[in-house]
C-alpha positions, -999 to +999 in steps of 0.1 A: -362+187-798-334+168-779-353+140-761-333+125-733-361+112-710-368+077-723-371+064-687-403+085-684-417+073-717-406+063-751-420+074-785-444+050-801-428+030-828-442+033-863-446-004-867-465-005-834-489+021-845-495+003-877-506-029-860-528-010-835-548+010-861-571-018-873-583-023-837-591+014-834-612+013-865-627-017-884-618-043-858-635-025-830-656-055-817-657-066-781-635-096-777-660-112-752-687-113-779-694-146-796-699-136-833-672-140-860-657-104-861-654-105-823-636-139-824-610-123-847-604-097-820-601-124-793-576-142-815-555-111-817-554-109-778-545-146-776-517-141-802-503-111-783-503-131-750-481-158-767-457-132-781-453-116-747-449-149-729-422-160-753-403-127-749-399-133-711-398-172-712-432-175-695-463-195-703-492-177-720-515-185-691-491-166-668-496-133-686-523-110-673-530-077-691-534-045-670-535-008-675-498-004-668-470-007-643-487+009-614-518-013-616-496-044-619-476-033-588-508-027-568-523-060-579-492-080-571-490-067-535-526-065-526-536-097-544-509-118-529-515-103-494-552-111-495-546-146-507-518-154-483-522-179-455-487-171-440-495-137-426-495-100-436-458-090-436-442-075-467-406-069-475-396-041-500-368-015-503-365+022-496-358+029-533-389+014-549-411+032-573-441+050-557-463+024-573-449+001-546-441+024-517-475+042-516-493+009-516-471-003-487-477+029-467-514+025-472-513-011-460-494-001-429-521+024-421-547-004-420-526-027-398-503-046-421-465-048-415-439-037-439-401-039-438-382-013-460-347-026-467-319+000-469-295+002-499-259+010-502-244+041-519-249+025-553-285+015-546-280-022-540-299-042-514-278-066-492-289-102-498-280-108-461-303-080-450-330-094-472-327-129-457-326-115-422-358-096-428-379-127-436-403-138-409-427-166-404-455-142-414-438-128-445-462-132-474-444-113-501-412-095-511-412-069-538-378-057-550-374-036-582-352-051-609-339-018-624-342+014-605-361+041-625-339+070-612-304+057-610-306+025-632-291+001-606-298-035-615-305-056-584-293-092-581-328-105-586-318-141-592-298-142-559-327-125-540-352-148-556-332-179-545-333-166-509-370-160-511-377-194-526-357-211-499-380-196-473-412-201-493-418-164-499-431-153-533-410-125-549-424-098-571-402-076-591-411-043-607-393-047-640-409-018-658-375-002-666-358-035-675-382-053-699-373-047-735-339-034-726-321-063-711-327-101-716-355-113-693-361-149-683-386-152-655-380-189-651-342-185-647-348-155-624-370-175-601-396-148-595-433-155-589-446-121-601-433-094-624-446-060-636-440-044-670-454-014-689-456-010-727-447+027-730-412+020-716-402+001-747-418+018-777-454+007-770-486+027-761-494+042-728-521+027-706-513-010-710-491-034-691-487-069-678-485-087-645-467-120-649-481-145-623-462-178-621-485-208-623-496-218-588-491-184-572-520-176-550-534-141-558-569-126-555-584-107-585-576-070-588-612-061-599-646-078-597-672-075-625-663-097-654-646-129-665-619-113-685-583-125-680-596-158-666-616-139-640-585-123-626-588-088-641-623-077-650-629-051-676-631-051-714-596-055-728-576-026-744-572-046-776-552-020-796-529-014-766-524-051-760-516-058-797-493-028-798-475-038-766-468-073-780-453-058-812-432-033-793-418-060-770-411-083-799-391-056-817-373-045-786-362-080-776-350-087-811-328-055-810-313-060-775-281-077-789-273-046-810-291-018-791-279-026-756-241-022-764-248+008-786-268+027-760-243+016-733-215+032-753-235+064-756-242+063-719-206+059-710-196+087-734-221+111-719-210+103-683-173+109-694-182+142-711-201+156-682-177+145-655-147+157-675-161+190-688-183+202-658-166+204-624-183+195-591-204+167-606-208+131-597-224+100-611-252+084-589-258+047-589-238+017-601-214+015-630-208-008-660-231-038-665-247-033-631-265-003-645-292+001-672-277+009-705-295+042-711-295+056-675-273+086-666-280+102-632-257+131-623-256+155-593-246+190-600-234+207-568-244+243-559-275+243-581-311+231-580-320+203-605-354+219-612-337+252-622-313+233-645-343+215-661-359+248-669-328+260-686-325+228-706-362+230-715-357+265-729-331+251-752-354+223-764-338+195-742-361+171-723-347+154-692-359+147-657-350+151-620-361+115-614-393+097-617-419+114-639-445+101-614-431+125-588-430+156-609-441+186-588-428+171-556-408+195-534-391+168-515-356+155-526-355+122-544-363+094-519-340+071-540-309+094-537-316+102-501-317+064-493-284+061-510-269+086-486-264+116-509-280+142-487-302+171-496-277+192-517-266+164-540-302+149-542-317+183-551-290+189-577-296+156-596-306+153-632-316+120-650-307+117-687-321+085-702-311+074-736-331+053-761-332+038-796-337+072-812-306+088-796-273+092-814-238+104-805-247+138-820-272+142-791-245+137-766-224+165-779-254+188-784-264+182-747-229+191-735-230+224-755-263+232-738-255+219-704-222+235-696-232+271-700-265+265-682-246+251-652-221+279-652-249+305-653-269+289-625-237+286-603-229+322-609-262+331-592-257+306-563-248+319-529-235+284-520-211+285-550-200+320-541-192+308-505-174+278-519-152+300-541-144+323-512-135+294-488 
């Protein structure tokens, strides 16, 4: 199998599975219980909280465990909105993950106000547009750090400085960024940040919401005193311990893995654009883009059809967010960037990770080029282009 969909999920690291296994077997006890075996489990959660806090330069008491990125996003928006004394206006962008956009659409239906900032052709938000959108009743801004489809890295520090100047808390969905680029929540100036373990070699179904000390937020759930009464429910101990180990390993490897994966990314972009005509790169370039993200539009074909051809050859890729699989609409991210229906529908996302090598790049090109040629030979649009 040629796996090039690491933005959707990453394989569980062996070292991570190893530290998880005891909490799926002999150390099964409820961490809220008072007897000795349970206190050992509670200590493991406490240790994991410290590891995760250190990895993003936060305080342990600012780390709250959740079931993943979508829950963290939901909690950040709904929790701050309900606790706010400023008003009920939210600022976000047109290119956010659906974990943000669907929440905002729901809130609009019940009477809250949302501003969706546009982006430019590379996917960047204008800091001036952001500042102009802030109102006296703005209670929260939520802007994704690294876009899950095109890998564009927003200038979060600059945006956070603007938000802080106006007293508006800033949440960032950093699910795609954490574990892949250095993260310092203090230097960034954000009040809330979401992350998800399975994006950096950890298990699925566990994540974190960082909440800066002093940020007003209501609990996500009622029903228990877990997570300092902020997030009720018995903790996913194995997942939490695994997430901490995965993040620790990923952060340690950033100095070597980030340049290695970036070089592979640039090589893949060059090979596709050079060897396959009528293609274009979507998103930002260089250091303004996630190391492993390659989003390419193939003119005259449908991305879904190309994915099926790749799948038959054992290659795993994506047309965008895995959370929108099955959607018939073109990518909302690419449409917001001004690509139009044809280029949006013909886009494929290849996302590289720690297990990929240069050999994977050349294997993909050998599979990709004939697949594109075959699909174009069946395309009336391509036939019309050749005749024109």
